[in-house]
N, C-alpha and C positions, 0 to 999 in steps of 0.2 A: 682217587687216586687213578692216574694212568698206568696201565700195563703195557710195556714194551715188549715186543716179541720180534725176533729176526726169522728170516726165511729158514734157516735150519731147524730152529725150535718149533714152527709152524709144522714142518714136514715130520719132526720126530716125536712131537707132543700134541699131535692133532686132538685125539680124545681129550685131553686135559684142557684144551683150548675151547673145545666145542662145550665141555661141561660149565667152563667159566663164562661162556655166553649164555648158557642156559640159566646160570645163576645170577644174570644180570650185569656181568663184568664187560668192560670194552677193552680192545686192543689196539695199540697202534702197531702197524706192521712196519718193521724197518729192513732196508736193504743197504747193505755196506754203510750201517749205522745212520742212514738218512731214511725220516718217515716216507713212506711210499703209498699208505693205506691205512684204512681204519675198519675193524672188525667190530661189529656191533649185533646185539641180538636182534631176531626179527621183530620183536616187539618194539624195541627202540627205533628201528628202521621205519616201521609203520607210523610211529609217532612222528618222526620227523617228516615223512611224507605228506601226511595228514595236515600238518601245521603249515607246511609250505604255501598251500593256496591262500590260507588265512592271512599269512604275512604279505604275500605278494600285493594282495588287496589294500593290506593297510599301508604298504608302501606307496601305492599308486595314490590312495587318499592323501597320504602326507605330502607327496610330492604336489598335488593339485593344490593343497592348501598353501603350500610354500611359495607356488608361483604367483597364487592369488595376491600374497603379502607383497611380492617383488614389485607387482604393477600398482601397487596403491600410490 
């Protein structure tokens, strides 16, 4: 489930939101009811960053294979 939090809530309930991040919750930050960012725990952030390199290499491999198939 996504937790939505607006700018006012972020300012007024920072401690609760930080505790939620510590508990593994993620938050979608809203400004004027439009999503402007995402707050995730540091652990979740590190997982995303570490996986990025793996997926980039996978994508390069898939594109290479796809190009080979096109030229057959």
